[in-house]
C-alpha positions in Angstrom: 6.5 -16.2 -33.1 5.1 -14.7 -29.9 7.8 -16.0 -27.7 9.0 -12.6 -26.6 5.8 -10.7 -26.8 5.4 -8.4 -23.8 2.3 -9.1 -21.6 1.1 -7.1 -18.7 0.8 -9.2 -15.6 -2.5 -8.9 -13.7 -3.5 -9.7 -10.2 -6.8 -10.6 -8.6 -7.8 -7.0 -8.3 -7.4 -6.5 -12.1 -4.7 -3.9 -12.1 -2.1 -4.2 -14.9 1.3 -4.6 -13.3 4.0 -2.8 -15.2 6.8 -3.5 -12.8 7.3 -6.6 -10.6 9.9 -7.0 -7.9 9.6 -10.7 -7.2 10.2 -12.6 -4.0 13.9 -13.0 -3.2 14.8 -9.7 -4.9 16.5 -7.1 -2.6 16.7 -3.5 -3.6 18.6 -0.9 -1.7 17.7 2.6 -3.1 14.8 4.6 -4.1 12.2 3.5 -6.7 10.3 5.8 -9.0 7.7 4.5 -11.5 4.8 5.9 -13.5 2.6 2.7 -13.7 1.4 0.0 -11.2 4.2 -1.7 -9.3 4.0 -5.0 -7.3 6.6 -5.7 -4.7 7.0 -9.2 -3.3 10.7 -8.7 -2.4 12.5 -6.4 0.0 13.1 -2.7 -0.7 15.1 -0.4 1.5 14.4 3.2 0.3 11.5 5.4 -0.7 9.0 4.2 -3.3 7.2 6.7 -5.6 4.6 5.3 -8.0 2.2 7.6 -9.9 -0.6 5.1 -10.5 -0.5 2.6 -7.6 1.3 -0.2 -5.8 0.6 -3.6 -4.4 2.8 -4.9 -1.6 2.5 -8.7 -1.6 2.4 -10.8 1.5 6.1 -11.5 1.5 6.9 -7.9 0.4 8.7 -5.6 2.8 9.4 -1.8 2.4 11.7 0.0 4.8 11.1 3.5 3.6 8.3 6.0 2.7 5.7 5.2 0.0 4.1 7.9 -2.2 1.4 6.7 -4.6 -2.2 7.2 -5.7 -3.5 3.8 -4.7 -1.8 1.4 -2.3 -2.8 -2.2 -1.4 -0.8 -3.7 1.5 -0.6 -7.5 2.1 3.0 -7.2 3.4 5.0 -5.0 5.8 5.8 -1.3 5.6 8.2 0.4 8.0 7.9 4.0 7.0 5.4 6.7 6.2 2.7 6.4 3.6 1.0 9.1 1.5 -1.7 7.8 -0.8 -5.1 8.9 -2.0 -6.5 5.4 -1.3 -5.1 2.8 1.1 -6.2 -0.8 1.7 -4.6 -2.6 4.6 -5.4 -6.3 4.2 -5.5 -8.9 7.0 -1.9 -10.0 6.5 -0.7 -6.4 6.3 1.5 -4.5 8.8 2.3 -0.8 8.8 4.5 1.1 11.2 4.6 4.8 10.4 2.4 7.8 9.6 -0.4 7.4 7.1 -1.8 10.4 5.1 -4.8 9.3 3.0 -8.3 10.3 1.8 -9.7 6.7 1.9 -8.7 4.0 4.2 -9.9 0.4 4.3 -8.7 -2.0 7.0 -9.4 -5.7 7.2 -9.7 -7.6 10.5 -6.3 -8.9 11.5 -4.3 -6.1 10.0 -1.7 -4.4 12.2 -1.1 -0.6 12.3 1.1 1.4 14.6 1.4 5.1 14.0 -0.4 8.3 13.3 -3.3 8.5 10.8 -4.5 11.7 9.1 -7.1 12.1 6.5 -7.7 15.0 4.1 -8.5 18.0 6.4 -9.2 20.3 3.5 -11.9 18.1 2.0 -13.5 16.1 4.8 -16.3 15.0 2.5 -13.7 13.1 0.5 -12.2 11.3 3.5 -13.5 7.8 4.3 -12.4 5.1 6.7 -13.9 1.6 6.4 -13.2 -1.1 8.9 -14.2 -4.7 8.2 -15.2 -5.4 11.8 -17.7 -3.1 13.6 -16.1 -3.4 17.0 -12.9 -1.9 15.6 -14.8 1.3 14.8 -15.1 2.1 18.5 -11.4 1.7 19.0 -10.6 4.0 16.0 -13.2 6.6 17.3 -11.6 6.6 20.7 -8.2 7.4 19.2 -9.5 10.4 17.2 
């Protein structure tokens, strides 16, 4: 019977989730994972994920995040280093961001320092979902 067959969970952006930290879970300590991780609970500590990470709307990370691809619906209090970062409308980040590609939806909150890849400016890209916000970002640079 297939009762205990392992199935990869998928989310609306079609990434296979290898690790799920569900709502209500509290982790105190660092996390290290090779595949996609989704966090809907609370983590106090650094998170290192080789492939990518999704922080759900109720997810909170108090620590630094290092990953290839990061999608933020929840709250991050710490620094982020990612090749690609999407900050969705419900997302909140307080800390330094180092990334090559940044996408920000209207309604998202960010407080901190942003730096893109200085060695390969042709690879750096910032996309904002509301044109008026581009003026504010340009004034900060």
